[in-house]
C-alpha positions as CSV (number, residue, x, y, z in Angstrom):
1,M,12.3,-70.4,10.4
2,R,12.8,-70.8,14.1
3,K,9.8,-71.9,16.2
4,G,7.8,-69.0,17.6
5,Y,8.6,-66.7,14.7
6,S,6.2,-65.7,12.0
7,G,8.4,-63.9,9.5
8,R,11.1,-61.3,8.9
9,L,11.1,-57.6,8.3
10,R,13.8,-55.6,6.6
11,I,15.2,-52.3,8.0
12,V,14.6,-49.9,5.2
13,G,17.2,-47.1,5.7
14,G,20.2,-45.9,7.6
15,R,23.3,-47.7,8.9
16,L,21.4,-51.0,9.6
17,R,19.7,-50.9,6.2
18,G,18.9,-54.3,4.8
19,R,19.3,-56.1,8.2
20,R,16.5,-58.5,8.9
21,L,14.3,-58.5,12.0
22,P,12.8,-61.9,12.8
23,V,9.2,-61.2,13.9
24,G,8.0,-63.1,16.9
25,S,4.5,-64.5,16.8
26,A,2.0,-63.1,19.3
27,P,-1.8,-62.5,19.2
28,G,-2.6,-59.2,17.5
29,L,0.9,-58.4,16.4
30,R,0.9,-56.2,13.3
31,P,4.4,-55.2,12.3
32,T,4.4,-51.9,10.4
33,P,5.1,-52.7,6.8
34,E,8.2,-51.6,5.0
35,R,6.4,-49.2,2.7
36,V,4.7,-47.4,5.6
37,R,8.0,-47.2,7.6
38,E,9.7,-45.7,4.5
39,T,7.0,-43.1,4.2
40,V,7.0,-42.2,7.9
41,F,10.7,-41.9,8.1
42,N,10.8,-39.7,5.1
43,W,8.4,-37.4,7.0
44,L,10.6,-37.7,10.1
45,Q,13.9,-37.3,8.3
46,P,14.7,-33.8,9.6
47,S,13.9,-34.8,13.2
48,V,15.2,-38.3,13.8
49,V,19.0,-37.7,14.0
50,G,19.9,-37.3,17.7
51,A,16.3,-37.8,18.8
52,V,15.3,-39.5,22.1
53,C,12.5,-42.0,21.2
54,L,9.9,-44.0,22.9
55,D,8.3,-47.0,21.2
56,L,5.2,-48.0,23.1
57,F,3.5,-51.3,22.2
58,S,6.9,-52.2,20.5
59,G,5.9,-55.6,19.2
60,S,8.5,-56.5,16.5
61,G,10.6,-53.4,17.2
62,A,10.5,-52.4,13.6
63,L,9.8,-48.7,14.2
64,G,12.4,-48.3,17.0
65,F,15.2,-50.1,15.2
66,E,14.4,-48.1,12.1
67,A,14.8,-44.9,14.2
68,L,18.1,-46.1,15.6
69,S,19.3,-47.0,12.1
70,R,18.6,-43.5,10.9
71,G,20.4,-41.8,13.8
72,A,18.2,-41.6,16.9
73,S,20.4,-41.3,19.9
74,D,18.2,-43.3,22.3
75,I,15.2,-45.6,22.2
76,C,13.1,-47.1,24.9
77,F,11.0,-50.1,23.8
78,V,8.0,-50.8,26.0
79,E,6.4,-54.2,25.3
80,R,3.9,-56.1,27.5
81,D,4.6,-59.6,26.1
82,R,7.6,-61.0,28.0
83,R,8.8,-63.2,25.0
84,L,8.7,-60.2,22.6
85,A,10.5,-58.0,25.2
86,M,13.3,-60.6,25.5
87,H,13.4,-60.9,21.7
88,L,13.9,-57.1,21.5
89,K,16.8,-57.2,24.0
90,A,18.4,-60.0,22.0
91,L,18.1,-58.0,18.7
92,A,19.7,-55.0,20.3
93,E,22.6,-57.1,21.4
94,Q,22.9,-58.8,18.0
95,F,23.0,-55.4,16.3
96,G,25.4,-54.0,18.8
97,E,23.0,-51.2,19.9
98,K,23.9,-49.7,23.2
99,A,21.4,-46.9,23.3
100,V,18.5,-49.3,23.8
101,R,16.3,-49.8,26.8
102,V,13.7,-52.6,26.8
103,V,11.0,-52.4,29.4
104,N,8.6,-55.4,29.9
105,A,5.5,-53.6,31.0
106,D,2.0,-52.6,30.0
107,A,2.1,-49.2,28.2
108,Q,-0.4,-47.5,30.6
109,D,1.5,-48.8,33.6
110,F,4.8,-47.6,32.2
111,L,3.4,-44.1,31.6
112,R,2.6,-43.8,35.3
113,R,6.3,-43.7,36.1
114,D,8.4,-40.6,36.3
115,A,8.3,-39.0,32.8
116,Q,11.3,-38.4,30.7
117,P,10.5,-36.1,27.7
118,N,10.9,-37.7,24.2
119,D,11.4,-36.1,20.8
120,I,9.6,-38.9,18.9
121,V,7.0,-41.4,20.2
122,F,5.7,-44.4,18.2
123,L,2.2,-45.5,19.1
124,D,0.9,-48.7,17.4
125,P,-1.4,-50.2,20.0
126,P,-3.6,-53.3,19.5
127,F,-6.7,-52.3,17.4
128,R,-10.3,-52.2,18.7
129,K,-9.3,-51.8,22.4
130,G,-9.7,-48.0,22.7
131,L,-6.1,-47.6,23.8
132,L,-4.8,-44.9,21.3
133,E,-6.7,-41.9,22.6
134,R,-6.1,-42.8,26.3
135,V,-2.4,-43.2,25.7
136,C,-2.1,-39.9,23.8
137,N,-3.8,-38.1,26.6
138,T,-1.6,-39.8,29.2
139,L,1.6,-38.9,27.3
140,E,0.5,-35.2,27.2
141,A,-0.7,-35.0,30.8
142,R,2.3,-36.8,32.4
143,G,5.1,-34.9,30.6
144,W,6.4,-37.6,28.3
145,L,6.8,-35.2,25.3
146,A,9.4,-32.6,24.6
147,A,8.3,-29.3,23.0
148,G,7.8,-30.0,19.3
149,A,7.7,-33.7,19.8
150,M,6.5,-35.8,16.9
151,I,4.0,-38.7,17.6
152,Y,3.5,-41.5,15.1
153,L,0.0,-42.9,15.3
154,E,-1.4,-46.1,13.8
155,S,-5.1,-46.9,14.0
156,E,-7.9,-48.9,12.4
157,A,-9.9,-45.7,11.9
158,P,-9.0,-42.4,10.2
159,L,-6.8,-40.3,12.5
160,S,-9.0,-37.2,11.9
161,R,-11.7,-39.0,14.1
162,L,-9.3,-39.2,17.1
163,S,-9.7,-36.8,20.0
164,L,-6.1,-35.8,20.4
165,P,-4.7,-33.3,23.0
166,A,-5.5,-29.7,22.1
167,C,-1.8,-28.8,21.6
168,W,-1.3,-31.6,19.1
169,H,-1.5,-30.8,15.4
170,H,-2.2,-33.4,12.7
171,Y,0.9,-33.2,10.4
172,R,0.6,-36.0,7.9
173,E,-1.6,-39.0,7.3
174,G,-1.7,-42.0,5.0
175,R,-3.5,-45.3,4.7
176,A,-2.3,-48.8,3.8
177,G,-5.1,-51.3,3.5
178,G,-7.1,-51.2,6.7
179,V,-4.4,-49.3,8.6
180,H,-4.5,-45.5,9.0
181,Y,-1.2,-44.0,10.0
182,G,0.3,-40.5,10.5
183,L,2.2,-38.0,12.5
184,A,1.0,-35.4,15.0
185,V,3.3,-32.6,16.2
186,R,3.1,-31.3,19.7
187,R,3.0,-27.5,19.7
188,S,4.6,-25.6,22.6
189,A,2.2,-24.2,25.1
190,S,1.8,-20.5,24.7
């Protein structure tokens, strides 16, 4: 294995199925396991084709590349760690993916930019830093979500304990070891 890499993940479904993603090593990096990605993308199946996606706290890029593999039309990876961001750009080139934008920035700083609504957002922030609820509220307040957007959440605590924006509905939830994951759906304002 190349220096600076801690392992490999496999893309579970779609046109890139079986392709391997080398996983960079970085403090706190927790790539979403294959079993969890398979479950989540089964839940997302009717929504992912043609979707515009945002992968905040991208890390390994497993969620974003899985979305592209399954038919998402566009993905923006946001990753604070410069080495990981460069790695994501290299993977996109290696896979021949043109609908990929990689932004090397802190997620909260990125969300202060002019918003572009997204159909699916992946949120897998570092644990025990209080980031998830803040980012959820910023996404809603700043206009980053399309009507009916689906938001993937990953947390160290049950998702039912999170204080999510009022127009978000808990759709599905699961647990794998110490990781709680699920989907919320943004309801249109009435």
